[in-house]
C-alpha positions as CSV (number, residue, x, y, z in Angstrom):
1,M,-94.7,37.8,53.2
2,T,-92.9,34.2,53.3
3,R,-90.7,34.9,50.1
4,R,-90.0,31.7,48.3
5,L,-87.9,32.9,45.5
6,F,-85.6,35.5,47.1
7,G,-82.8,34.9,49.9
8,T,-80.3,37.1,51.6
9,D,-78.9,38.3,47.7
10,G,-81.1,37.3,45.4
11,M,-82.8,34.0,43.9
12,R,-80.7,31.2,43.7
13,A,-81.2,27.0,42.8
14,V,-79.4,24.4,41.2
15,F,-79.9,25.3,37.6
16,G,-82.8,23.9,35.6
17,T,-84.5,23.3,39.6
18,P,-87.5,25.7,40.8
19,P,-86.9,28.4,41.3
20,L,-84.0,28.5,38.6
21,D,-86.3,27.0,35.9
22,R,-87.2,28.8,32.8
23,R,-90.9,29.7,33.5
24,T,-89.8,30.8,36.6
25,V,-86.5,32.6,36.0
26,Q,-88.8,34.3,32.6
27,A,-91.4,35.5,34.9
28,V,-89.0,36.9,37.0
29,G,-87.0,38.8,34.5
30,Y,-90.2,40.2,32.9
31,W,-91.8,41.4,35.6
32,F,-88.6,43.2,36.9
33,A,-88.3,44.7,33.4
34,R,-92.3,46.1,33.7
35,L,-91.3,47.7,37.0
36,C,-88.1,49.2,35.7
37,G,-90.0,51.1,33.2
38,N,-88.7,51.7,29.9
39,G,-84.9,52.1,29.1
40,A,-82.3,49.1,28.7
41,L,-81.6,46.8,31.3
42,I,-77.5,45.5,32.0
43,L,-77.1,41.6,31.9
44,G,-73.4,40.2,33.3
45,G,-73.2,36.9,35.3
46,D,-70.1,34.5,36.1
47,T,-68.1,32.1,34.4
48,R,-71.0,29.2,35.1
49,S,-71.8,26.6,31.9
50,S,-75.5,27.6,32.6
51,R,-74.7,31.7,32.5
52,A,-75.6,31.9,28.9
53,E,-78.4,29.8,28.8
54,I,-80.7,31.9,32.1
55,A,-78.8,35.0,30.2
56,G,-80.9,33.9,26.7
57,W,-84.0,33.5,28.9
58,L,-83.9,36.7,30.4
59,A,-83.5,38.8,27.2
60,A,-86.1,37.0,25.8
61,A,-88.4,38.0,28.9
62,I,-87.1,41.4,28.8
63,R,-87.2,42.2,25.7
64,A,-91.1,40.8,25.9
65,A,-91.6,43.5,28.7
66,G,-91.0,45.9,25.9
67,C,-87.1,47.1,27.4
68,E,-84.1,46.8,25.9
69,V,-80.7,44.4,26.8
70,R,-77.3,45.0,27.2
71,S,-75.0,42.3,27.9
72,A,-71.7,42.7,29.3
73,G,-71.1,38.7,29.0
74,V,-68.9,37.2,32.0
75,V,-68.4,40.0,34.5
76,P,-68.3,41.0,38.2
77,T,-71.3,41.5,40.2
78,P,-70.2,45.1,40.8
79,A,-69.2,45.5,37.0
80,V,-73.4,45.5,36.6
81,A,-74.3,47.6,39.3
82,W,-71.7,50.4,38.0
83,L,-72.5,50.1,34.6
84,V,-76.3,50.9,35.2
85,T,-75.6,54.2,36.5
86,E,-72.6,54.6,34.0
87,L,-75.2,54.0,31.1
88,G,-78.3,55.5,32.8
89,A,-79.7,52.1,32.7
90,A,-83.3,51.2,34.1
91,G,-81.8,48.2,36.0
92,G,-79.6,45.4,36.2
93,I,-79.9,41.8,36.3
94,V,-76.5,39.3,37.3
95,V,-76.5,35.4,36.6
96,S,-74.9,34.2,39.4
97,A,-74.8,31.9,42.9
98,S,-71.8,33.9,44.1
99,H,-69.4,31.3,46.3
100,N,-71.9,28.4,45.5
101,P,-70.6,25.1,43.0
102,Y,-71.3,25.5,39.3
103,T,-74.6,23.1,39.8
104,D,-76.1,26.4,41.2
105,N,-77.2,29.7,39.7
106,G,-79.3,32.7,40.6
107,V,-80.2,35.5,39.9
108,K,-79.6,39.0,41.3
109,L,-81.6,42.7,40.9
110,I,-79.7,45.7,40.5
111,G,-82.3,49.1,40.3
112,A,-81.7,52.0,38.0
113,D,-79.5,53.8,41.3
114,G,-76.7,51.1,41.0
115,F,-77.8,49.1,44.4
116,K,-79.3,45.5,45.0
117,V,-83.0,46.4,45.2
118,D,-85.0,47.0,48.2
119,P,-86.4,43.5,49.1
120,S,-90.2,45.2,48.4
121,V,-89.3,45.0,45.0
122,E,-88.6,41.4,45.1
123,D,-91.8,40.9,47.1
124,S,-93.8,42.8,44.6
125,I,-91.8,40.8,41.9
126,E,-92.7,37.2,43.7
127,S,-96.9,38.0,43.7
128,R,-96.7,39.0,40.5
129,V,-95.2,35.8,39.4
130,A,-97.3,33.8,41.8
131,G,-100.8,35.7,40.6
132,H,-99.9,35.7,36.8
133,G,-98.1,32.6,36.1
134,T,-96.0,32.2,33.2
135,V,-95.3,34.5,30.5
136,D,-95.5,35.4,26.3
137,A,-91.9,35.3,25.7
138,E,-89.5,33.6,23.3
139,R,-87.7,30.9,24.8
140,D,-84.3,32.3,24.2
141,G,-82.7,35.6,23.4
142,V,-80.7,36.3,21.4
143,L,-77.4,37.9,22.8
144,E,-74.4,39.9,21.8
145,D,-71.8,40.4,24.1
146,E,-70.4,43.9,24.3
147,P,-66.8,43.3,25.5
148,E,-66.1,47.2,25.7
149,L,-68.4,47.5,28.8
150,A,-66.1,45.4,30.8
151,D,-63.0,47.9,29.6
152,R,-65.1,50.8,31.1
153,Y,-65.7,49.1,33.9
154,L,-61.6,47.9,34.8
155,E,-61.5,51.5,33.7
156,H,-63.2,52.7,36.3
157,L,-61.3,50.5,38.8
158,A,-58.0,52.0,38.1
159,A,-59.6,56.0,38.4
160,S,-61.2,54.9,41.7
161,L,-57.3,55.0,43.1
162,P,-54.5,57.4,43.6
163,P,-52.8,58.1,40.3
164,N,-49.4,57.0,39.1
165,R,-49.5,53.6,39.3
166,P,-50.1,53.5,43.0
167,L,-49.5,49.5,43.0
168,A,-46.0,49.9,41.8
169,G,-43.2,47.6,43.6
170,L,-45.5,45.2,44.9
171,R,-45.8,41.9,44.3
172,I,-49.4,40.6,44.1
173,A,-50.9,36.7,44.2
174,V,-54.2,36.3,42.7
175,D,-56.6,33.5,42.8
176,A,-59.2,34.6,40.5
177,A,-61.6,31.3,42.0
178,N,-61.6,30.2,38.3
179,G,-65.0,33.1,38.3
180,A,-65.6,36.0,36.8
181,G,-63.2,38.2,37.9
182,A,-60.4,35.6,36.1
183,P,-60.3,37.6,33.0
184,Y,-59.8,40.8,34.7
185,A,-57.6,40.7,38.2
186,E,-53.9,40.9,36.0
187,R,-54.7,43.4,34.0
188,L,-56.1,45.4,36.6
189,F,-53.3,44.6,39.0
190,T,-50.8,45.1,36.3
191,G,-52.1,48.3,35.1
192,L,-51.3,49.7,38.2
193,G,-48.1,48.7,38.5
194,A,-48.1,45.7,40.5
195,D,-46.1,42.9,39.4
196,C,-48.9,39.8,39.5
197,A,-48.8,36.1,39.7
198,V,-52.4,34.7,38.9
199,T,-53.7,31.2,39.6
200,C,-57.2,29.4,39.1
201,D,-58.0,31.9,36.1
202,R,-58.4,29.2,33.4
203,P,-62.5,28.8,34.0
204,D,-64.0,25.7,32.0
205,G,-67.8,26.4,32.9
206,R,-67.5,23.8,35.9
207,N,-64.5,24.7,38.0
208,I,-65.8,27.9,39.7
209,N,-65.1,27.9,43.5
210,L,-63.8,24.5,42.9
211,D,-60.9,24.5,45.7
212,C,-60.1,27.7,45.0
213,G,-61.3,30.9,46.1
214,S,-62.0,32.7,48.7
215,T,-64.0,29.4,50.4
216,C,-60.7,27.4,49.8
217,T,-58.0,30.2,51.3
218,G,-55.9,27.4,52.0
219,R,-54.3,27.5,48.7
220,I,-53.9,31.5,48.1
221,A,-52.0,31.1,51.4
222,A,-49.8,29.0,49.7
223,F,-49.7,30.9,46.7
224,T,-48.5,33.7,48.4
225,R,-45.7,32.1,50.0
226,S,-44.8,30.2,46.7
227,T,-44.5,32.9,44.5
228,E,-43.0,35.5,47.9
229,S,-45.5,38.0,47.5
230,D,-46.3,40.7,49.3
231,L,-49.9,39.4,49.5
232,G,-52.6,37.3,48.5
233,V,-55.9,37.9,46.5
234,A,-58.7,35.2,47.1
235,L,-62.0,36.5,45.1
236,D,-65.0,34.6,44.7
237,G,-66.9,33.2,41.9
238,D,-68.7,36.4,40.8
239,A,-65.8,38.5,42.3
240,D,-68.0,40.8,44.9
241,R,-66.0,40.0,47.5
242,A,-62.1,39.3,48.2
243,L,-59.9,38.1,51.4
244,L,-56.6,38.9,51.4
245,S,-53.0,37.1,52.7
246,D,-50.7,38.7,54.5
247,H,-46.6,37.8,53.0
248,Q,-46.3,35.2,55.3
249,G,-49.4,33.5,54.1
250,R,-51.7,34.0,57.0
251,I,-55.7,34.8,55.7
252,C,-56.7,38.5,56.5
253,D,-60.8,38.1,56.5
254,G,-63.2,41.1,56.0
255,D,-62.9,42.1,59.5
256,V,-58.8,42.4,59.5
257,L,-59.5,44.6,56.1
258,L,-62.2,46.7,57.4
259,Y,-59.4,47.2,60.5
260,A,-56.7,48.2,57.8
261,W,-59.2,50.3,55.7
262,A,-60.9,52.1,58.3
263,S,-57.3,53.3,60.3
264,H,-56.0,54.4,57.3
265,L,-59.2,56.3,56.7
266,A,-59.8,57.8,59.8
267,A,-55.8,58.8,59.9
268,R,-56.5,60.9,57.1
269,G,-59.8,62.5,58.6
270,E,-61.3,60.5,55.1
271,L,-64.2,58.7,58.1
272,P,-67.5,60.6,58.6
273,G,-68.4,60.1,61.9
274,R,-65.2,58.2,62.4
275,R,-67.9,55.0,61.7
276,I,-68.1,52.1,60.1
277,V,-70.9,49.5,59.5
278,A,-70.3,45.4,60.3
279,T,-72.6,42.9,60.6
280,T,-73.3,40.9,63.6
281,M,-70.6,37.8,62.3
282,S,-67.9,40.2,62.7
283,N,-65.6,39.5,65.4
284,M,-65.4,41.5,69.1
285,G,-62.1,42.1,68.6
286,L,-63.2,44.5,65.5
287,E,-64.7,46.8,68.0
288,K,-62.0,46.8,70.5
289,A,-59.1,47.5,67.9
290,L,-60.9,50.2,66.4
291,E,-62.0,51.5,69.8
292,A,-58.4,52.6,70.5
293,R,-58.1,54.6,66.9
294,D,-61.5,56.2,68.2
295,V,-63.6,54.7,65.4
296,D,-67.2,53.3,66.1
297,V,-68.6,50.0,64.7
298,V,-72.4,49.9,64.4
299,R,-73.7,46.4,63.7
300,C,-76.4,45.4,61.3
301,G,-77.8,41.9,60.0
302,V,-76.1,39.4,57.5
303,G,-75.8,39.9,54.2
304,D,-74.2,42.6,52.3
305,R,-77.4,44.7,51.3
306,E,-78.2,44.6,55.4
307,V,-74.8,46.6,55.1
308,V,-75.3,49.2,52.5
309,E,-78.9,49.9,53.6
310,L,-77.5,51.1,57.2
311,M,-74.7,52.8,55.8
312,R,-77.0,54.7,53.7
313,R,-79.4,55.7,56.0
314,E,-76.7,56.7,58.8
315,G,-74.1,58.0,56.8
316,V,-71.6,55.9,57.2
317,R,-68.6,55.4,54.2
318,L,-67.0,52.4,55.0
319,G,-68.4,49.1,55.8
320,G,-68.6,45.0,55.3
321,E,-68.8,41.8,56.0
322,Q,-66.0,38.8,57.5
323,S,-66.6,37.0,54.4
324,G,-65.4,40.0,52.6
325,H,-67.8,41.8,51.5
326,L,-66.5,45.3,51.7
327,V,-68.2,48.2,50.4
328,D,-66.6,52.2,50.3
329,L,-69.9,54.2,49.0
330,E,-67.2,56.7,47.4
331,L,-66.0,54.1,45.2
332,G,-69.2,51.8,44.5
333,T,-72.3,51.0,45.6
334,T,-71.7,47.5,46.4
335,G,-69.3,44.7,47.5
336,D,-66.2,44.7,45.1
337,G,-63.5,42.5,45.2
338,L,-61.0,43.9,42.8
339,L,-61.9,47.1,44.1
340,T,-61.3,46.0,47.7
341,A,-58.0,44.3,46.7
342,A,-56.5,47.1,44.7
343,A,-57.5,49.8,47.5
344,V,-55.8,47.7,50.2
345,A,-53.1,47.0,48.5
346,A,-52.4,50.4,47.6
347,I,-53.0,51.5,51.2
348,V,-50.0,48.7,51.7
349,A,-47.7,50.3,48.6
350,A,-48.2,54.0,50.3
351,S,-47.5,53.2,53.9
352,G,-44.2,51.0,53.5
353,R,-45.9,48.4,55.6
354,S,-46.3,45.1,55.0
355,L,-50.1,43.9,55.5
356,A,-49.1,42.1,58.4
357,D,-47.9,45.1,59.9
358,L,-51.1,47.1,59.3
359,A,-53.3,44.5,60.8
360,A,-50.7,44.1,63.8
361,G,-53.5,46.3,66.1
362,F,-56.4,43.3,64.9
363,Q,-56.5,40.9,68.1
364,R,-59.7,38.6,67.6
365,F,-61.5,36.9,70.1
366,P,-61.7,33.3,69.8
367,Q,-64.1,32.0,67.7
368,T,-66.5,29.3,66.7
369,L,-68.7,28.6,63.6
370,R,-70.9,25.7,63.0
371,N,-73.0,24.6,60.2
372,V,-76.2,22.4,60.5
373,R,-78.1,21.1,57.5
374,V,-81.6,21.3,58.0
375,C,-85.0,19.9,56.9
376,E,-87.2,22.9,57.2
377,K,-86.5,26.6,58.7
378,Q,-88.5,26.4,61.2
379,P,-88.4,29.6,63.9
380,L,-85.9,29.0,66.2
381,E,-87.2,30.1,68.9
382,S,-89.9,27.0,68.7
383,V,-87.5,24.7,68.3
384,P,-87.5,22.6,71.5
385,G,-85.0,23.1,74.2
386,L,-82.8,25.6,71.8
387,S,-83.9,28.6,74.0
388,E,-82.6,27.1,77.5
389,A,-79.4,25.8,75.8
390,V,-78.7,29.4,74.4
391,A,-79.6,31.3,77.5
392,S,-77.4,28.7,79.2
393,V,-74.4,29.6,77.0
394,E,-75.0,33.0,77.7
395,R,-75.2,33.2,81.7
396,E,-71.4,31.4,81.6
397,L,-70.0,33.7,79.2
398,G,-71.2,37.4,80.4
399,T,-70.0,40.1,79.1
400,S,-66.8,38.3,77.8
401,G,-68.8,36.9,74.9
402,R,-71.8,36.3,73.0
403,V,-73.8,33.7,70.8
404,L,-75.7,33.8,67.4
405,L,-78.2,31.9,65.6
406,R,-79.8,32.5,62.3
407,Y,-80.4,30.6,58.8
408,S,-78.5,31.0,55.9
409,G,-80.1,33.2,53.6
410,T,-79.0,31.1,50.6
411,E,-78.6,27.6,51.9
412,A,-80.4,25.0,53.9
413,L,-78.0,25.7,57.2
414,A,-78.8,27.1,60.6
415,R,-75.6,28.8,61.7
416,V,-74.0,29.0,65.1
417,M,-71.9,31.3,66.0
418,I,-70.1,31.5,69.4
419,E,-67.3,34.2,70.9
420,G,-65.6,34.1,74.3
421,P,-62.4,33.6,76.4
422,D,-61.3,30.0,75.7
423,Q,-61.6,28.3,72.4
424,G,-62.1,24.6,73.7
425,R,-64.9,26.1,75.7
426,I,-66.1,27.9,73.1
427,E,-66.6,24.8,70.8
428,E,-67.8,22.8,73.8
429,L,-70.5,25.2,74.1
430,C,-71.4,25.0,70.5
431,G,-71.4,21.3,70.5
432,S,-74.3,21.4,72.9
433,I,-76.6,23.8,70.7
434,T,-75.5,21.9,67.5
435,S,-76.4,19.1,69.0
436,I,-80.0,20.5,69.7
437,L,-80.4,21.5,66.2
438,E,-79.0,18.1,64.3
439,A,-81.7,16.5,66.5
440,E,-84.8,18.5,65.8
441,L,-84.0,20.0,62.6
442,G,-81.1,17.9,60.8
443,Y,-81.2,15.1,58.3
């Protein structure tokens, strides 16, 4: 089936435009509730100005389907996932567009097991939406947030870490992206014993991800240095991922964090099979660095749902993406930026070493990544001249590099990534490929 509504991370669009219009959102909410069966659905979302209205649409549709609604209000995506299992709910819905600008929003569906639903569930919903059209629901549903649900989530995060103020002695800088993590970051880190400095924690509905957060790492790098912190944390809009900076302001992306976290677990004999999962976008340096620790990297497609699916199938504890979606299946079911940051900070505190020192064994291969905005997502193999250009680059790189082409699952973008021994040369090679994409598919 060609899926029109759902991408790699739920349904996402400019608010008010299909599929983020009221009729489509309500149809999706209604049929998801019908598929979930009896029981409550947990709603939560980030700080976008459109969240409350979309949540109202969903509440009316869910009740029309015969299900109860409980609203956690503004909470990170992983909070909804955890609350579903903690409360024995039938499922959950997150209203968020993650790292996108405030004008966008989205819908992410969580199953009764606390994991993001399988694509087959989304396909089933989509077929019902297409076959039945609108649903008989009130335009808006009244929702009363339950703040105690967020409190329970924070207690869960704290209980996931070693006891007795495991971050004591650390100073942590946080860029909360004016998003879902803004009300909770300082509470969590100070409660764990850290001295905490926070910026971008004043959401106004329109400033989420605006020149801040994990997509604007220059801010956390500078803030970490200016506050003389031991490490910095940059969340994204729905706080399901985090990037860190060391005390010198050098950014540690998901690959670096996977290296530090996996090394810690492996040294303690707590990494089953001595394997982790990473995506095709992770740097080749991760494999080389963990190879020295006798840890293997198993690769999968892009998206934290792909990561988690492979982890569950292969019995792997730890996995994640370069973008900062990291998952420890002993602690959670989805990427969790607050948990990732706290867990890595606890490793730093326990080791008595700096984050820079813990990351020193990771040497990144030169890499370049370019995005090409496209009019339509034609099969890449059908783009004239593209396959030949890629083959030529692959012949030149041989075993010392690689080429990856893919479409974004959430935006109208084609992504070209090349790794190789020389930065200047791979940028030239990347330009030769992107020029073809721009000519054939660009605006």
